[in-house]
C-alpha positions as CSV (number, residue, x, y, z in Angstrom):
1,M,-2.7,15.1,32.0
2,K,-4.0,16.5,28.7
3,T,-1.4,14.6,26.8
4,L,-3.0,11.3,27.8
5,V,-6.3,12.1,26.2
6,P,-5.5,10.8,22.7
7,L,-4.2,7.6,24.1
8,A,-7.2,7.1,26.3
9,C,-9.4,7.8,23.3
10,A,-7.7,5.2,21.2
11,A,-7.9,2.6,24.0
12,L,-11.6,3.2,24.4
13,L,-12.2,2.9,20.7
14,A,-10.2,-0.4,20.6
15,L,-12.7,-1.7,23.2
16,G,-15.6,-0.8,21.0
17,M,-16.6,2.3,22.9
18,T,-18.5,5.0,20.9
19,S,-17.4,8.6,20.6
20,A,-20.0,9.6,23.2
21,H,-18.1,7.6,25.8
22,A,-14.6,8.4,24.5
23,Q,-13.8,11.7,26.2
24,G,-11.7,14.0,24.1
25,C,-12.4,12.0,20.8
26,Q,-15.2,14.0,19.2
27,S,-16.5,12.6,15.9
28,P,-16.6,15.2,13.0
29,V,-19.7,13.4,11.7
30,P,-23.0,14.7,13.0
31,D,-25.3,12.1,14.5
32,S,-27.9,13.1,11.9
33,A,-25.6,11.8,9.2
34,L,-25.4,8.3,10.7
35,V,-27.7,5.3,10.8
36,K,-26.7,4.5,14.3
37,K,-25.3,7.1,16.8
38,G,-21.5,6.7,17.4
39,T,-21.2,3.9,14.7
40,L,-20.1,3.7,11.1
41,V,-22.3,1.0,9.6
42,M,-20.7,-0.4,6.4
43,S,-22.1,-3.0,3.9
44,V,-19.7,-5.6,2.5
45,N,-19.9,-8.6,0.3
46,P,-17.2,-10.8,1.7
47,T,-16.6,-13.1,-1.3
48,L,-13.5,-11.4,-2.8
49,P,-10.3,-12.6,-1.2
50,P,-7.9,-10.9,-0.4
51,M,-10.0,-7.7,-0.5
52,Q,-12.9,-8.9,1.6
53,Y,-13.6,-12.4,2.8
54,V,-14.5,-14.5,5.8
55,D,-11.8,-16.6,7.3
56,Q,-12.1,-20.1,8.8
57,T,-13.2,-18.7,12.2
58,G,-16.0,-16.6,10.6
59,A,-14.2,-13.3,11.0
60,L,-14.2,-10.6,8.3
61,K,-10.8,-10.1,6.8
62,G,-9.2,-8.2,3.9
63,M,-7.9,-4.9,2.8
64,R,-11.2,-3.1,2.5
65,V,-12.3,-4.4,5.9
66,E,-9.1,-3.0,7.4
67,L,-9.6,0.3,5.6
68,G,-13.1,0.6,7.0
69,E,-11.8,0.0,10.5
70,M,-9.1,2.6,10.1
71,L,-11.5,5.2,8.8
72,A,-14.0,4.5,11.7
73,K,-11.2,5.0,14.2
74,R,-10.2,8.3,12.6
75,L,-13.8,9.5,12.7
76,C,-14.1,8.4,16.4
77,L,-16.8,5.9,15.5
78,K,-17.3,2.2,16.1
79,P,-17.0,0.1,12.9
80,E,-19.9,-2.2,12.2
81,Y,-20.3,-4.4,9.1
82,V,-23.4,-5.7,7.4
83,R,-22.7,-8.7,5.2
84,I,-25.0,-8.7,2.2
85,E,-25.0,-9.4,-1.6
86,F,-23.9,-6.6,-3.8
87,S,-27.3,-6.4,-5.6
88,A,-28.9,-5.1,-2.4
89,M,-26.3,-2.6,-1.5
90,I,-27.4,0.5,-3.4
91,P,-31.1,0.1,-2.5
92,G,-30.1,-0.5,1.1
93,L,-28.0,2.7,1.2
94,Q,-30.8,4.7,-0.3
95,A,-33.2,3.2,2.3
96,G,-30.8,4.2,5.2
97,R,-29.9,0.7,6.2
98,W,-26.1,1.5,6.3
99,D,-23.9,4.5,6.1
100,V,-21.3,3.4,3.6
101,I,-20.9,0.8,0.8
102,N,-17.5,-0.6,1.5
103,T,-17.2,-3.4,-1.0
104,G,-15.1,-2.1,-3.8
105,I,-18.0,-0.6,-5.8
106,F,-16.8,0.6,-9.2
107,Y,-17.2,4.3,-9.9
108,T,-19.5,5.3,-12.8
109,E,-21.0,8.7,-13.6
110,E,-24.5,7.2,-13.3
111,R,-23.8,6.0,-9.8
112,A,-22.4,9.4,-8.8
113,K,-25.8,10.9,-9.6
114,L,-27.4,8.6,-7.0
115,M,-24.9,8.8,-4.1
116,Q,-21.7,10.4,-2.9
117,M,-18.7,8.5,-4.2
118,L,-15.0,8.7,-3.2
119,Q,-12.6,7.1,-5.6
120,Y,-9.6,5.6,-3.8
121,E,-8.4,2.5,-5.6
122,D,-7.8,1.4,-9.2
123,Q,-9.1,-2.0,-10.2
124,A,-9.6,-3.9,-13.4
125,I,-11.2,-7.2,-14.5
126,S,-9.8,-10.7,-15.0
127,I,-10.9,-13.9,-16.6
128,S,-10.2,-17.2,-14.7
129,T,-10.2,-20.7,-16.0
130,A,-9.8,-24.2,-14.6
131,K,-6.2,-25.1,-13.7
132,G,-4.1,-25.6,-16.7
133,N,-6.2,-23.4,-18.9
134,P,-7.7,-26.3,-20.9
135,L,-9.4,-24.1,-23.3
136,K,-6.2,-22.3,-24.2
137,I,-7.7,-18.8,-23.7
138,A,-5.0,-16.2,-24.5
139,K,-7.1,-13.2,-25.7
140,A,-10.6,-11.8,-25.5
141,D,-11.6,-13.3,-28.8
142,D,-11.0,-16.8,-27.4
143,L,-14.0,-16.3,-25.2
144,A,-16.3,-16.6,-28.2
145,G,-18.9,-19.3,-27.6
146,K,-17.8,-19.9,-24.0
147,S,-20.0,-19.9,-20.9
148,I,-19.0,-17.3,-18.3
149,G,-19.9,-16.9,-14.6
150,V,-20.2,-13.5,-13.0
151,E,-21.8,-11.8,-10.0
152,I,-25.3,-10.4,-10.8
153,G,-26.2,-6.7,-11.0
154,G,-22.8,-5.0,-10.8
155,F,-20.1,-3.4,-13.0
156,E,-18.6,-6.8,-13.7
157,E,-21.8,-8.2,-15.2
158,R,-22.1,-5.0,-17.4
159,K,-18.6,-5.6,-18.6
160,A,-19.2,-9.2,-19.3
161,R,-22.1,-8.1,-21.6
162,E,-19.8,-5.5,-23.2
163,L,-17.3,-8.3,-23.9
164,D,-20.1,-10.4,-25.4
165,K,-21.2,-7.5,-27.7
166,Q,-17.6,-7.0,-28.8
167,L,-17.4,-10.6,-29.9
168,T,-20.7,-10.5,-31.8
169,D,-19.9,-7.2,-33.4
170,K,-16.8,-9.0,-34.9
171,G,-19.0,-11.7,-36.2
172,L,-17.9,-14.2,-33.6
173,K,-20.2,-16.3,-31.5
174,G,-21.4,-14.7,-28.3
175,M,-20.9,-15.9,-24.7
176,T,-23.4,-17.6,-22.5
177,I,-23.5,-15.3,-19.5
178,R,-24.6,-17.0,-16.2
179,T,-25.1,-14.7,-13.2
180,F,-24.7,-15.7,-9.6
181,E,-25.5,-14.0,-6.3
182,N,-21.8,-13.5,-5.6
183,F,-18.3,-14.2,-6.9
184,A,-17.7,-17.2,-4.6
185,M,-20.7,-18.9,-6.3
186,A,-19.4,-18.0,-9.8
187,Y,-16.1,-19.7,-8.9
188,Q,-17.8,-22.7,-7.4
189,S,-19.6,-23.1,-10.7
190,L,-16.3,-22.9,-12.6
191,R,-14.9,-25.5,-10.2
192,A,-17.9,-27.8,-10.9
193,G,-17.6,-27.3,-14.7
194,Q,-21.0,-25.6,-14.9
195,V,-19.3,-22.6,-16.6
196,E,-16.0,-22.5,-18.6
197,V,-14.6,-19.2,-17.3
198,A,-15.3,-16.8,-14.5
199,L,-15.0,-13.0,-14.4
200,S,-13.9,-11.1,-11.3
201,I,-11.6,-8.3,-10.3
202,D,-7.9,-8.6,-10.8
203,S,-6.9,-8.9,-7.2
204,T,-9.4,-11.8,-6.5
205,A,-8.4,-13.7,-9.7
206,A,-4.8,-13.3,-8.7
207,E,-5.5,-14.6,-5.2
208,Y,-7.2,-17.7,-6.5
209,Q,-4.3,-18.4,-8.9
210,K,-1.9,-17.9,-6.0
211,R,-3.8,-20.5,-4.0
212,G,-3.5,-22.9,-7.0
213,E,-7.2,-23.2,-7.5
214,F,-7.7,-21.5,-10.9
215,D,-5.6,-19.9,-13.7
216,R,-5.9,-16.2,-14.3
217,V,-5.6,-16.1,-18.1
218,L,-6.6,-12.5,-18.9
219,H,-6.3,-9.4,-16.7
220,G,-6.2,-5.6,-16.8
221,L,-9.5,-5.4,-18.7
222,F,-11.7,-2.3,-18.3
223,P,-9.5,-0.5,-15.7
224,T,-11.8,1.7,-13.6
225,P,-11.6,3.5,-10.2
226,V,-13.1,1.8,-7.2
227,A,-15.0,3.9,-4.6
228,L,-16.6,4.1,-1.2
229,A,-20.2,5.3,-1.4
230,T,-22.5,7.1,1.0
231,R,-25.8,8.9,1.0
232,S,-24.7,11.7,3.3
233,R,-22.6,14.5,2.0
234,P,-21.3,15.5,5.5
235,L,-20.1,11.9,6.1
236,A,-18.6,11.8,2.6
237,D,-16.6,15.0,3.3
238,A,-15.4,13.5,6.6
239,L,-14.3,10.3,4.9
240,A,-12.5,12.2,2.2
241,K,-10.6,14.2,4.8
242,A,-9.7,11.0,6.7
243,L,-8.5,9.3,3.5
244,N,-6.4,12.3,2.5
245,D,-4.9,12.4,6.1
246,M,-4.0,8.8,5.7
247,K,-2.4,9.5,2.4
248,A,-0.4,12.3,4.0
249,D,0.9,10.2,6.9
250,G,1.7,7.1,4.8
251,S,-0.8,4.7,6.4
252,F,-2.9,4.6,3.3
253,Q,-0.1,3.5,1.0
254,K,1.3,1.1,3.6
255,L,-2.1,-0.7,3.6
256,F,-2.2,-0.8,-0.2
257,D,1.4,-2.0,-0.5
258,Q,0.6,-4.9,1.9
259,Y,-2.0,-6.2,-0.5
260,G,-0.4,-5.2,-3.8
261,V,-3.2,-3.0,-4.8
262,K,-2.9,0.3,-6.8
263,A,-4.2,3.4,-5.2
264,I,-5.6,6.3,-7.2
265,D,-3.2,9.2,-7.9
266,G,-3.9,12.5,-6.2
267,A,-6.3,13.5,-3.5
268,V,-9.6,11.8,-2.7
269,V,-12.5,14.0,-3.6
270,V,-16.3,13.6,-3.2
271,R,-18.3,13.2,-6.4
272,G,-22.1,13.0,-6.1
273,P,-25.3,15.0,-5.9
274,A,-25.2,18.3,-4.1
275,G,-26.4,18.6,-0.6
């Protein structure tokens, strides 16, 4: 009879039951480390297909959504997502509105001083244009004098401003940087001709090109690890163990291969303030 316990646990979790109801599936995460008992609450900005987006039925889809669900299951918790703009995510995490930022937040040393971060994915930045690349952009210098759309308040906006500085330091004309609440709005602005190029992560720019909507003319800029972020160190440690267990059993790489995304090399470790 004991051999049936793991299967029963998995079945209960699939039905949305919490660890308190799933006999034999005890979460390694203390209730004090969670916003809601028995639940892993994650923030996501679903405007980056194929990594995180909303399908035609209104359901959340994408690699990072699937990853969050897999992690919640391994931690014997019910996954729950809060859809919100990126600019509100770090303040919301610090205020205890959610447990995890699961939106592909870029890792920086400054951010690791504010929260626990787990690097798990390698990403870089792309430049997209209207179909046919009418401006003939082939290198970063070709962005001189162009208007560029980017999501406000994140790593990508910072890199857009770095690109602008690189241009002006060379004596070239700078860019007009226009910020938007999310990447979907930046691409809508590009489609409408309100900006000449849009900046996003490689995987999203590649997806839009695959759909035939835009051309990805530059990619691989500013390669940087992407992370999960949490305020709680016990939760971060449990997430790191779950990620490394997934690496060991092959499920981690299988998910990444499905989406053509590069995982970081080596083990997942927690980097953040002590305690």
